N, C-alpha and C positions, 0 to 999 in steps of 0.2 A: 413740778406742779404745772399742769396745763392751764394756760390762760383762759381757755374756753370754760373749764370747770370752776375756776376762780370767779369768772364773770357770772356764772349761774349761781354760785354761792352768794356773791354780793347782791345779785338781784333778788334771790330768794329771801335772804335775811332782812333786807331793807323793805322790800315790798310786803313780805309776810308779817313783819312786826308793825308796819304802818297800818295795814288793813285790820290786823288783830286789835289794834288800839281803837279803831272806829267801831269794831264789833263789841269790844269791851264796854264802851260807852253805851251802846244800845242795850246790852244784856244786863249790866250791872249798875247803870246810872239812870235807868228808866226811859231811855230814848226809844226803846222798842214800841212804847205806847204811841208816841208821836208817829213813828213809821207805820204802825197799824192803822192809824187814823188816815194817813195818806193813801194807804192801800185800799181802805174801805171806800174812800172818795172815788176810786177808779171803778168801783162796782165789783171788785174781786170777792168771790165767796170766801168765807173763813179768813178774813184779813189778818187775824192774829197769828194764824198758823204760817201764813206767807211772811209775815213780818219777823216772826221768830226764826224761820228758815233763813231769811236773808241775814239776820243778825248773827246766827250761829255759823253761817257760811263765812262771814267775815271774821268772827272771833276764832272759832275752832279751825276753820280753813286757813286762816292766816298763821296760826301757830304751826299747823301741819306744813304749810309751805315753807316757813322759816326753818323748820327742822329737816325739811326734805322728806317727809313721811307722807306717802300717798300723793306725792307732788302733782302729778297730772290730774288726778281726781279732785283734789282740794282746789287747784287752780281752775279747773273746769266749773266748780260750783261758784267760785268768786267771779269768774268770767260771766256766768249767767246773771248773777246778782248785779254786777256792774253794767251789764247790757241794759237791764231794767232801769238802773239808776240813771245812766247817761242818756238813754234814748226814750225813756218813758217819764220818769220822775222829773228830769231836768230838760226835757225835750224843748220847751219854749224858752228856756233860760239862756242868757248870754254865755259865751264860751268860758268866761272867767269862772262862772258858777259851776259848770259841769266838767272843767278840765281835770280835777282830781279824779272824778269817776272815770273819765276817759283814760287817764294815766294808769289807774289800776286795771282797767279793762285791757289796755295794751300789754301791760306787764304780765297779767294773769294768762292772757292769750299766748304770749311767748312761752311761759313756763308750761302751759298745757301742751304745747307742741314739742318743746325741747326736753321736758323732764327736769329732774333735780340735779343731775350731773354726778360726778364721781364723789363729791364731798357732801353727800346727802345720806340720810338714814335709808332711803330706798336702795342705794348702792350697797351700803353696809349690810343690809338685811337680805340682799339678793333679790329684791322685788323688782329691780329695774334692769332688764336685759339690755335695753338701748339707753345709752346716756347721751 
C-alpha cells in the first residue's frame, strides 16, 4: 500500500462523510429553507434553486467524494459551494465562524487537484487515468 493513496483515502472518507452530514441536514432536516432565505437576501435570482444546488453538492457530492466516485468533479462542486460559504456568507464573520467552511474549501481543493487515488471507485472503474 502506498502511503500517498492511503492519505487520499483518509482525506476522502473523512471529508466526504463530514460534508455529506452537513448536506443531509439541509436536505432532510429543513435547513435548505434557511439557506434559501440567506441567498435571497443577497439578491440572487431563484434563491431556492441555488440553495438546493448547494445542499445537494454537499450531500451527494460528499457521498461521491467519500466513495471516490467522480472525485474531482464532486470535490469541484463542493469547492465552489465552500468558496461562497467562506467568502460570501461568512465574509464578515470572525475566523472561528468560517473556519469549517475554509477547512472543507481546502480539502475539496486538494481532492479536486489530486483525485481520489488508487483506493477509489474512480480507479476501480477505470475512470481515473491519473491518480
